[in-house]
PDB file of N, CA, C and O in Angstrom:
ATOM      1  N   VAL A   1       6.754  -7.004  21.227  1.00  0.00           N
ATOM      2  CA  VAL A   1       5.985  -7.437  20.081  1.00  0.00           C
ATOM      3  C   VAL A   1       4.589  -6.814  20.116  1.00  0.00           C
ATOM      4  O   VAL A   1       4.063  -6.407  19.081  1.00  0.00           O
ATOM      5  N   LEU A   2       3.996  -6.742  21.298  1.00  0.00           N
ATOM      6  CA  LEU A   2       2.659  -6.165  21.416  1.00  0.00           C
ATOM      7  C   LEU A   2       2.632  -4.689  21.014  1.00  0.00           C
ATOM      8  O   LEU A   2       1.697  -4.249  20.345  1.00  0.00           O
ATOM      9  N   ALA A   3       3.630  -3.935  21.408  1.00  0.00           N
ATOM     10  CA  ALA A   3       3.661  -2.509  21.062  1.00  0.00           C
ATOM     11  C   ALA A   3       3.827  -2.331  19.559  1.00  0.00           C
ATOM     12  O   ALA A   3       3.175  -1.474  18.963  1.00  0.00           O
ATOM     13  N   LEU A   4       4.691  -3.129  18.943  1.00  0.00           N
ATOM     14  CA  LEU A   4       4.892  -3.056  17.493  1.00  0.00           C
ATOM     15  C   LEU A   4       3.615  -3.457  16.760  1.00  0.00           C
ATOM     16  O   LEU A   4       3.228  -2.809  15.788  1.00  0.00           O
ATOM     17  N   ALA A   5       2.965  -4.514  17.218  1.00  0.00           N
ATOM     18  CA  ALA A   5       1.725  -4.973  16.576  1.00  0.00           C
ATOM     19  C   ALA A   5       0.609  -3.941  16.724  1.00  0.00           C
ATOM     20  O   ALA A   5      -0.183  -3.762  15.799  1.00  0.00           O
ATOM     21  N   ALA A   6       0.530  -3.267  17.855  1.00  0.00           N
ATOM     22  CA  ALA A   6      -0.517  -2.256  18.057  1.00  0.00           C
ATOM     23  C   ALA A   6      -0.325  -1.087  17.099  1.00  0.00           C
ATOM     24  O   ALA A   6      -1.302  -0.568  16.559  1.00  0.00           O
ATOM     25  N   GLY A   7       0.907  -0.668  16.883  1.00  0.00           N
ATOM     26  CA  GLY A   7       1.169   0.410  15.938  1.00  0.00           C
ATOM     27  C   GLY A   7       0.850   0.022  14.513  1.00  0.00           C
ATOM     28  O   GLY A   7       0.359   0.838  13.733  1.00  0.00           O
ATOM     29  N   ILE A   8       1.126  -1.208  14.177  1.00  0.00           N
ATOM     30  CA  ILE A   8       0.847  -1.688  12.825  1.00  0.00           C
ATOM     31  C   ILE A   8      -0.658  -1.862  12.610  1.00  0.00           C
ATOM     32  O   ILE A   8      -1.149  -1.666  11.499  1.00  0.00           O
ATOM     33  N   MET A   9      -1.389  -2.227  13.660  1.00  0.00           N
ATOM     34  CA  MET A   9      -2.836  -2.418  13.529  1.00  0.00           C
ATOM     35  C   MET A   9      -3.540  -1.124  13.133  1.00  0.00           C
ATOM     36  O   MET A   9      -4.501  -1.157  12.363  1.00  0.00           O
ATOM     37  N   VAL A  10      -3.083  -0.001  13.641  1.00  0.00           N
ATOM     38  CA  VAL A  10      -3.670   1.288  13.266  1.00  0.00           C
ATOM     39  C   VAL A  10      -3.422   1.540  11.779  1.00  0.00           C
ATOM     40  O   VAL A  10      -4.336   1.945  11.061  1.00  0.00           O
ATOM     41  N   LEU A  11      -2.202   1.305  11.315  1.00  0.00           N
ATOM     42  CA  LEU A  11      -1.892   1.494   9.899  1.00  0.00           C
ATOM     43  C   LEU A  11      -2.659   0.508   9.030  1.00  0.00           C
ATOM     44  O   LEU A  11      -3.100   0.861   7.936  1.00  0.00           O
ATOM     45  N   ALA A  12      -2.821  -0.716   9.499  1.00  0.00           N
ATOM     46  CA  ALA A  12      -3.573  -1.716   8.738  1.00  0.00           C
ATOM     47  C   ALA A  12      -5.044  -1.331   8.620  1.00  0.00           C
ATOM     48  O   ALA A  12      -5.667  -1.579   7.588  1.00  0.00           O
ATOM     49  N   ALA A  13      -5.601  -0.732   9.658  1.00  0.00           N
ATOM     50  CA  ALA A  13      -6.999  -0.289   9.606  1.00  0.00           C
ATOM     51  C   ALA A  13      -7.170   0.827   8.581  1.00  0.00           C
ATOM     52  O   ALA A  13      -8.158   0.845   7.847  1.00  0.00           O
ATOM     53  N   LEU A  14      -6.227   1.749   8.522  1.00  0.00           N
ATOM     54  CA  LEU A  14      -6.280   2.815   7.517  1.00  0.00           C
ATOM     55  C   LEU A  14      -6.110   2.252   6.113  1.00  0.00           C
ATOM     56  O   LEU A  14      -6.733   2.725   5.162  1.00  0.00           O
ATOM     57  N   TYR A  15      -5.257   1.234   5.995  1.00  0.00           N
ATOM     58  CA  TYR A  15      -5.044   0.596   4.703  1.00  0.00           C
ATOM     59  C   TYR A  15      -6.329  -0.068   4.198  1.00  0.00           C
ATOM     60  O   TYR A  15      -6.586  -0.082   2.994  1.00  0.00           O
ATOM     61  N   GLN A  16      -7.121  -0.609   5.098  1.00  0.00           N
ATOM     62  CA  GLN A  16      -8.355  -1.287   4.703  1.00  0.00           C
ATOM     63  C   GLN A  16      -9.315  -0.354   3.979  1.00  0.00           C
ATOM     64  O   GLN A  16     -10.019  -0.779   3.062  1.00  0.00           O
ATOM     65  N   LEU A  17      -9.350   0.909   4.380  1.00  0.00           N
ATOM     66  CA  LEU A  17     -10.242   1.877   3.730  1.00  0.00           C
ATOM     67  C   LEU A  17      -9.849   2.096   2.272  1.00  0.00           C
ATOM     68  O   LEU A  17     -10.692   2.006   1.379  1.00  0.00           O
ATOM     69  N   SER A  18      -8.580   2.381   2.033  1.00  0.00           N
ATOM     70  CA  SER A  18      -8.151   2.616   0.648  1.00  0.00           C
ATOM     71  C   SER A  18      -8.204   1.334  -0.167  1.00  0.00           C
ATOM     72  O   SER A  18      -8.505   1.381  -1.360  1.00  0.00           O
ATOM     73  N   ASP A  19      -7.923   0.202   0.441  1.00  0.00           N
ATOM     74  CA  ASP A  19      -7.966  -1.060  -0.285  1.00  0.00           C
ATOM     75  C   ASP A  19      -9.397  -1.422  -0.677  1.00  0.00           C
ATOM     76  O   ASP A  19      -9.621  -1.974  -1.754  1.00  0.00           O
ATOM     77  N   ALA A  20     -10.356  -1.120   0.177  1.00  0.00           N
ATOM     78  CA  ALA A  20     -11.762  -1.401  -0.148  1.00  0.00           C
ATOM     79  C   ALA A  20     -12.207  -0.586  -1.355  1.00  0.00           C
ATOM     80  O   ALA A  20     -12.906  -1.100  -2.228  1.00  0.00           O
ATOM     81  N   ILE A  21     -11.809   0.672  -1.408  1.00  0.00           N
ATOM     82  CA  ILE A  21     -12.150   1.509  -2.562  1.00  0.00           C
ATOM     83  C   ILE A  21     -11.513   0.952  -3.831  1.00  0.00           C
ATOM     84  O   ILE A  21     -12.149   0.919  -4.885  1.00  0.00           O
ATOM     85  N   GLN A  22     -10.270   0.518  -3.734  1.00  0.00           N
ATOM     86  CA  GLN A  22      -9.563  -0.025  -4.896  1.00  0.00           C
ATOM     87  C   GLN A  22     -10.214  -1.313  -5.385  1.00  0.00           C
ATOM     88  O   GLN A  22     -10.376  -1.497  -6.591  1.00  0.00           O
ATOM     89  N   VAL A  23     -10.585  -2.194  -4.486  1.00  0.00           N
ATOM     90  CA  VAL A  23     -11.174  -3.479  -4.868  1.00  0.00           C
ATOM     91  C   VAL A  23     -12.539  -3.276  -5.516  1.00  0.00           C
ATOM     92  O   VAL A  23     -12.830  -3.882  -6.547  1.00  0.00           O
ATOM     93  N   VAL A  24     -13.372  -2.435  -4.925  1.00  0.00           N
ATOM     94  CA  VAL A  24     -14.698  -2.182  -5.493  1.00  0.00           C
ATOM     95  C   VAL A  24     -14.580  -1.541  -6.868  1.00  0.00           C
ATOM     96  O   VAL A  24     -15.310  -1.909  -7.788  1.00  0.00           O
ATOM     97  N   SER A  25     -13.668  -0.586  -7.017  1.00  0.00           N
ATOM     98  CA  SER A  25     -13.474   0.074  -8.313  1.00  0.00           C
ATOM     99  C   SER A  25     -12.963  -0.913  -9.361  1.00  0.00           C
ATOM    100  O   SER A  25     -13.445  -0.922 -10.493  1.00  0.00           O
ATOM    101  N   ALA A  26     -11.997  -1.737  -8.990  1.00  0.00           N
ATOM    102  CA  ALA A  26     -11.456  -2.712  -9.930  1.00  0.00           C
ATOM    103  C   ALA A  26     -12.511  -3.726 -10.353  1.00  0.00           C
ATOM    104  O   ALA A  26     -12.582  -4.100 -11.524  1.00  0.00           O
ATOM    105  N   CYS A  27     -13.325  -4.168  -9.409  1.00  0.00           N
ATOM    106  CA  CYS A  27     -14.373  -5.134  -9.749  1.00  0.00           C
ATOM    107  C   CYS A  27     -15.456  -4.499 -10.623  1.00  0.00           C
ATOM    108  O   CYS A  27     -15.991  -5.157 -11.515  1.00  0.00           O
ATOM    109  N   ALA A  28     -15.779  -3.243 -10.379  1.00  0.00           N
ATOM    110  CA  ALA A  28     -16.757  -2.557 -11.227  1.00  0.00           C
ATOM    111  C   ALA A  28     -16.227  -2.436 -12.655  1.00  0.00           C
ATOM    112  O   ALA A  28     -16.966  -2.662 -13.613  1.00  0.00           O
ATOM    113  N   LEU A  29     -14.960  -2.083 -12.796  1.00  0.00           N
ATOM    114  CA  LEU A  29     -14.379  -1.993 -14.132  1.00  0.00           C
ATOM    115  C   LEU A  29     -14.277  -3.368 -14.787  1.00  0.00           C
ATOM    116  O   LEU A  29     -14.463  -3.496 -15.997  1.00  0.00           O
ATOM    117  N   ARG A  30     -13.985  -4.388 -13.997  1.00  0.00           N
ATOM    118  CA  ARG A  30     -13.931  -5.747 -14.541  1.00  0.00           C
ATOM    119  C   ARG A  30     -15.297  -6.166 -15.052  1.00  0.00           C
ATOM    120  O   ARG A  30     -15.398  -6.848 -16.072  1.00  0.00           O
ATOM    121  N   GLY A  31     -16.341  -5.766 -14.358  1.00  0.00           N
ATOM    122  CA  GLY A  31     -17.704  -6.062 -14.798  1.00  0.00           C
ATOM    123  C   GLY A  31     -18.049  -5.397 -16.121  1.00  0.00           C
ATOM    124  O   GLY A  31     -18.879  -5.898 -16.879  1.00  0.00           O
ATOM    125  N   MET A  32     -17.403  -4.258 -16.395  1.00  0.00           N
ATOM    126  CA  MET A  32     -17.625  -3.560 -17.665  1.00  0.00           C
ATOM    127  C   MET A  32     -16.620  -4.008 -18.730  1.00  0.00           C
ATOM    128  O   MET A  32     -16.530  -3.408 -19.801  1.00  0.00           O
ATOM    129  N   LYS A  33     -15.867  -5.070 -18.423  1.00  0.00           N
ATOM    130  CA  LYS A  33     -14.865  -5.647 -19.327  1.00  0.00           C
ATOM    131  C   LYS A  33     -13.719  -4.676 -19.626  1.00  0.00           C
ATOM    132  O   LYS A  33     -13.153  -4.700 -20.719  1.00  0.00           O
ATOM    133  N   ILE A  34     -13.382  -3.832 -18.665  1.00  0.00           N
ATOM    134  CA  ILE A  34     -12.239  -2.927 -18.769  1.00  0.00           C
ATOM    135  C   ILE A  34     -11.189  -3.443 -17.791  1.00  0.00           C
ATOM    136  O   ILE A  34     -11.252  -3.146 -16.599  1.00  0.00           O
ATOM    137  N   THR A  35     -10.221  -4.216 -18.289  1.00  0.00           N
ATOM    138  CA  THR A  35      -9.272  -4.852 -17.387  1.00  0.00           C
ATOM    139  C   THR A  35      -7.829  -4.387 -17.565  1.00  0.00           C
ATOM    140  O   THR A  35      -7.071  -4.385 -16.595  1.00  0.00           O
ATOM    141  N   LYS A  36      -7.429  -3.996 -18.763  1.00  0.00           N
ATOM    142  CA  LYS A  36      -6.021  -3.632 -18.968  1.00  0.00           C
ATOM    143  C   LYS A  36      -5.602  -2.391 -18.194  1.00  0.00           C
ATOM    144  O   LYS A  36      -4.536  -2.413 -17.578  1.00  0.00           O
ATOM    145  N   PRO A  37      -6.380  -1.305 -18.190  1.00  0.00           N
ATOM    146  CA  PRO A  37      -5.947  -0.155 -17.387  1.00  0.00           C
ATOM    147  C   PRO A  37      -5.807  -0.490 -15.902  1.00  0.00           C
ATOM    148  O   PRO A  37      -4.895  -0.004 -15.234  1.00  0.00           O
ATOM    149  N   VAL A  38      -6.708  -1.317 -15.396  1.00  0.00           N
ATOM    150  CA  VAL A  38      -6.636  -1.711 -13.988  1.00  0.00           C
ATOM    151  C   VAL A  38      -5.350  -2.487 -13.730  1.00  0.00           C
ATOM    152  O   VAL A  38      -4.693  -2.271 -12.712  1.00  0.00           O
ATOM    153  N   LEU A  39      -4.992  -3.373 -14.624  1.00  0.00           N
ATOM    154  CA  LEU A  39      -3.764  -4.151 -14.490  1.00  0.00           C
ATOM    155  C   LEU A  39      -2.555  -3.231 -14.415  1.00  0.00           C
ATOM    156  O   LEU A  39      -1.725  -3.375 -13.517  1.00  0.00           O
ATOM    157  N   PHE A  40      -2.445  -2.294 -15.341  1.00  0.00           N
ATOM    158  CA  PHE A  40      -1.271  -1.433 -15.390  1.00  0.00           C
ATOM    159  C   PHE A  40      -1.213  -0.481 -14.201  1.00  0.00           C
ATOM    160  O   PHE A  40      -0.143  -0.260 -13.633  1.00  0.00           O
ATOM    161  N   ILE A  41      -2.351   0.080 -13.825  1.00  0.00           N
ATOM    162  CA  ILE A  41      -2.366   0.983 -12.671  1.00  0.00           C
ATOM    163  C   ILE A  41      -1.989   0.226 -11.402  1.00  0.00           C
ATOM    164  O   ILE A  41      -1.193   0.717 -10.602  1.00  0.00           O
ATOM    165  N   THR A  42      -2.550  -0.955 -11.214  1.00  0.00           N
ATOM    166  CA  THR A  42      -2.246  -1.753 -10.026  1.00  0.00           C
ATOM    167  C   THR A  42      -0.787  -2.185 -10.015  1.00  0.00           C
ATOM    168  O   THR A  42      -0.134  -2.132  -8.972  1.00  0.00           O
ATOM    169  N   LEU A  43      -0.272  -2.610 -11.156  1.00  0.00           N
ATOM    170  CA  LEU A  43       1.117  -3.041 -11.249  1.00  0.00           C
ATOM    171  C   LEU A  43       2.064  -1.912 -10.882  1.00  0.00           C
ATOM    172  O   LEU A  43       3.001  -2.115 -10.111  1.00  0.00           O
ATOM    173  N   ILE A  44       1.830  -0.731 -11.422  1.00  0.00           N
ATOM    174  CA  ILE A  44       2.710   0.406 -11.143  1.00  0.00           C
ATOM    175  C   ILE A  44       2.532   0.886  -9.699  1.00  0.00           C
ATOM    176  O   ILE A  44       3.511   1.226  -9.036  1.00  0.00           O
ATOM    177  N   ALA A  45       1.294   0.915  -9.214  1.00  0.00           N
ATOM    178  CA  ALA A  45       1.042   1.410  -7.863  1.00  0.00           C
ATOM    179  C   ALA A  45       1.643   0.496  -6.799  1.00  0.00           C
ATOM    180  O   ALA A  45       2.170   0.984  -5.799  1.00  0.00           O
ATOM    181  N   TYR A  46       1.574  -0.818  -6.994  1.00  0.00           N
ATOM    182  CA  TYR A  46       2.084  -1.735  -5.979  1.00  0.00           C
ATOM    183  C   TYR A  46       3.596  -1.865  -6.015  1.00  0.00           C
ATOM    184  O   TYR A  46       4.240  -1.760  -4.971  1.00  0.00           O
ATOM    185  N   TRP A  47       4.180  -2.090  -7.178  1.00  0.00           N
ATOM    186  CA  TRP A  47       5.602  -2.402  -7.225  1.00  0.00           C
ATOM    187  C   TRP A  47       6.511  -1.187  -7.217  1.00  0.00           C
ATOM    188  O   TRP A  47       7.176  -0.969  -6.204  1.00  0.00           O
ATOM    189  N   PRO A  48       6.592  -0.378  -8.266  1.00  0.00           N
ATOM    190  CA  PRO A  48       7.570   0.716  -8.198  1.00  0.00           C
ATOM    191  C   PRO A  48       7.229   1.773  -7.147  1.00  0.00           C
ATOM    192  O   PRO A  48       8.119   2.246  -6.440  1.00  0.00           O
ATOM    193  N   ILE A  49       5.959   2.147  -7.038  1.00  0.00           N
ATOM    194  CA  ILE A  49       5.603   3.215  -6.112  1.00  0.00           C
ATOM    195  C   ILE A  49       5.475   2.679  -4.686  1.00  0.00           C
ATOM    196  O   ILE A  49       6.175   3.143  -3.785  1.00  0.00           O
ATOM    197  N   GLY A  50       4.596   1.718  -4.478  1.00  0.00           N
ATOM    198  CA  GLY A  50       4.337   1.216  -3.134  1.00  0.00           C
ATOM    199  C   GLY A  50       5.526   0.520  -2.496  1.00  0.00           C
ATOM    200  O   GLY A  50       5.932   0.870  -1.387  1.00  0.00           O
ATOM    201  N   PHE A  51       6.076  -0.446  -3.177  1.00  0.00           N
ATOM    202  CA  PHE A  51       7.196  -1.191  -2.601  1.00  0.00           C
ATOM    203  C   PHE A  51       8.448  -0.334  -2.534  1.00  0.00           C
ATOM    204  O   PHE A  51       9.197  -0.400  -1.559  1.00  0.00           O
ATOM    205  N   GLY A  52       8.683   0.477  -3.574  1.00  0.00           N
ATOM    206  CA  GLY A  52       9.862   1.346  -3.580  1.00  0.00           C
ATOM    207  C   GLY A  52       9.824   2.375  -2.468  1.00  0.00           C
ATOM    208  O   GLY A  52      10.809   2.558  -1.752  1.00  0.00           O
ATOM    209  N   LEU A  53       8.686   3.049  -2.318  1.00  0.00           N
ATOM    210  CA  LEU A  53       8.558   4.041  -1.257  1.00  0.00           C
ATOM    211  C   LEU A  53       8.585   3.376   0.116  1.00  0.00           C
ATOM    212  O   LEU A  53       9.139   3.934   1.063  1.00  0.00           O
ATOM    213  N   GLY A  54       7.993   2.193   0.232  1.00  0.00           N
ATOM    214  CA  GLY A  54       8.044   1.466   1.500  1.00  0.00           C
ATOM    215  C   GLY A  54       9.465   1.106   1.889  1.00  0.00           C
ATOM    216  O   GLY A  54       9.841   1.212   3.056  1.00  0.00           O
ATOM    217  N   ALA A  55      10.262   0.678   0.903  1.00  0.00           N
ATOM    218  CA  ALA A  55      11.658   0.352   1.185  1.00  0.00           C
ATOM    219  C   ALA A  55      12.441   1.597   1.587  1.00  0.00           C
ATOM    220  O   ALA A  55      13.272   1.546   2.494  1.00  0.00           O
ATOM    221  N   VAL A  56      12.176   2.709   0.914  1.00  0.00           N
ATOM    222  CA  VAL A  56      12.874   3.953   1.256  1.00  0.00           C
ATOM    223  C   VAL A  56      12.495   4.407   2.669  1.00  0.00           C
ATOM    224  O   VAL A  56      13.369   4.768   3.457  1.00  0.00           O
ATOM    225  N   LEU A  57      11.209   4.392   2.991  1.00  0.00           N
ATOM    226  CA  LEU A  57      10.771   4.822   4.320  1.00  0.00           C
ATOM    227  C   LEU A  57      11.198   3.840   5.410  1.00  0.00           C
ATOM    228  O   LEU A  57      11.561   4.253   6.512  1.00  0.00           O
ATOM    229  N   GLY A  58      11.156   2.554   5.109  1.00  0.00           N
ATOM    230  CA  GLY A  58      11.433   1.558   6.138  1.00  0.00           C
ATOM    231  C   GLY A  58      12.901   1.291   6.387  1.00  0.00           C
ATOM    232  O   GLY A  58      13.297   1.004   7.517  1.00  0.00           O
ATOM    233  N   LEU A  59      13.717   1.380   5.343  1.00  0.00           N
ATOM    234  CA  LEU A  59      15.103   0.929   5.468  1.00  0.00           C
ATOM    235  C   LEU A  59      16.161   2.019   5.381  1.00  0.00           C
ATOM    236  O   LEU A  59      17.277   1.826   5.863  1.00  0.00           O
ATOM    237  N   THR A  60      15.839   3.152   4.782  1.00  0.00           N
ATOM    238  CA  THR A  60      16.856   4.181   4.588  1.00  0.00           C
ATOM    239  C   THR A  60      16.492   5.446   5.359  1.00  0.00           C
ATOM    240  O   THR A  60      15.402   5.558   5.920  1.00  0.00           O
ATOM    241  N   ASP A  61      17.412   6.379   5.374  1.00  0.00           N
ATOM    242  CA  ASP A  61      17.125   7.677   5.982  1.00  0.00           C
ATOM    243  C   ASP A  61      17.188   8.784   4.935  1.00  0.00           C
ATOM    244  O   ASP A  61      17.608   9.901   5.235  1.00  0.00           O
ATOM    245  N   TRP A  62      16.773   8.478   3.709  1.00  0.00           N
ATOM    246  CA  TRP A  62      16.794   9.465   2.630  1.00  0.00           C
ATOM    247  C   TRP A  62      15.762  10.555   2.846  1.00  0.00           C
ATOM    248  O   TRP A  62      16.083  11.733   2.689  1.00  0.00           O
ATOM    249  N   LEU A  63      14.544  10.208   3.196  1.00  0.00           N
ATOM    250  CA  LEU A  63      13.471  11.192   3.381  1.00  0.00           C
ATOM    251  C   LEU A  63      13.236  11.503   4.851  1.00  0.00           C
ATOM    252  O   LEU A  63      13.140  12.667   5.241  1.00  0.00           O
ATOM    253  N   VAL A  64      13.146  10.473   5.647  1.00  0.00           N
ATOM    254  CA  VAL A  64      12.952  10.572   7.098  1.00  0.00           C
ATOM    255  C   VAL A  64      13.851   9.515   7.733  1.00  0.00           C
ATOM    256  O   VAL A  64      14.338   8.624   7.036  1.00  0.00           O
ATOM    257  N   PRO A  65      14.077   9.597   9.039  1.00  0.00           N
ATOM    258  CA  PRO A  65      14.832   8.502   9.674  1.00  0.00           C
ATOM    259  C   PRO A  65      14.138   7.160   9.417  1.00  0.00           C
ATOM    260  O   PRO A  65      12.912   7.100   9.332  1.00  0.00           O
ATOM    261  N   ALA A  66      14.914   6.098   9.296  1.00  0.00           N
ATOM    262  CA  ALA A  66      14.371   4.775   8.991  1.00  0.00           C
ATOM    263  C   ALA A  66      13.243   4.416   9.966  1.00  0.00           C
ATOM    264  O   ALA A  66      13.423   4.460  11.183  1.00  0.00           O
ATOM    265  N   MET A  67      12.072   4.060   9.407  1.00  0.00           N
ATOM    266  CA  MET A  67      10.890   3.809  10.214  1.00  0.00           C
ATOM    267  C   MET A  67      10.664   2.320  10.492  1.00  0.00           C
ATOM    268  O   MET A  67       9.775   1.967  11.268  1.00  0.00           O
ATOM    269  N   GLY A  68      11.439   1.466   9.882  1.00  0.00           N
ATOM    270  CA  GLY A  68      11.261   0.034  10.102  1.00  0.00           C
ATOM    271  C   GLY A  68       9.974  -0.480   9.480  1.00  0.00           C
ATOM    272  O   GLY A  68       9.619  -0.112   8.361  1.00  0.00           O
ATOM    273  N   VAL A  69       9.285  -1.331  10.216  1.00  0.00           N
ATOM    274  CA  VAL A  69       8.061  -1.961   9.721  1.00  0.00           C
ATOM    275  C   VAL A  69       6.990  -0.915   9.414  1.00  0.00           C
ATOM    276  O   VAL A  69       6.254  -1.053   8.438  1.00  0.00           O
ATOM    277  N   LYS A  70       6.900   0.109  10.224  1.00  0.00           N
ATOM    278  CA  LYS A  70       5.888   1.147  10.008  1.00  0.00           C
ATOM    279  C   LYS A  70       6.125   1.884   8.696  1.00  0.00           C
ATOM    280  O   LYS A  70       5.168   2.357   8.082  1.00  0.00           O
ATOM    281  N   GLY A  71       7.369   1.993   8.254  1.00  0.00           N
ATOM    282  CA  GLY A  71       7.664   2.618   6.978  1.00  0.00           C
ATOM    283  C   GLY A  71       7.108   1.831   5.813  1.00  0.00           C
ATOM    284  O   GLY A  71       6.603   2.416   4.855  1.00  0.00           O
ATOM    285  N   PHE A  72       7.191   0.513   5.877  1.00  0.00           N
ATOM    286  CA  PHE A  72       6.621  -0.320   4.833  1.00  0.00           C
ATOM    287  C   PHE A  72       5.096  -0.198   4.799  1.00  0.00           C
ATOM    288  O   PHE A  72       4.506  -0.114   3.722  1.00  0.00           O
ATOM    289  N   TRP A  73       4.465  -0.188   5.957  1.00  0.00           N
ATOM    290  CA  TRP A  73       3.005  -0.102   6.002  1.00  0.00           C
ATOM    291  C   TRP A  73       2.511   1.285   5.621  1.00  0.00           C
ATOM    292  O   TRP A  73       1.405   1.425   5.101  1.00  0.00           O
ATOM    293  N   THR A  74       3.314   2.310   5.872  1.00  0.00           N
ATOM    294  CA  THR A  74       2.902   3.658   5.492  1.00  0.00           C
ATOM    295  C   THR A  74       2.861   3.782   3.990  1.00  0.00           C
ATOM    296  O   THR A  74       2.535   4.847   3.467  1.00  0.00           O
TER     297      THR A  74
END
């Protein structure tokens, strides 16, 4: 469990950088009363792209050998 958690912690740290940029950008646009584009971009980025690619990387061997948990975080 410790080895798996250590590998995920590195990916989680990298995720924090991109997530911080996304949150600050979304809040800045919300402050300017621009909310619909943010909704649609976030919806598409998280569900079809993010979750779909995570499932492909984590569970299948279509692109690379199945990566398990690290595939979802990637």
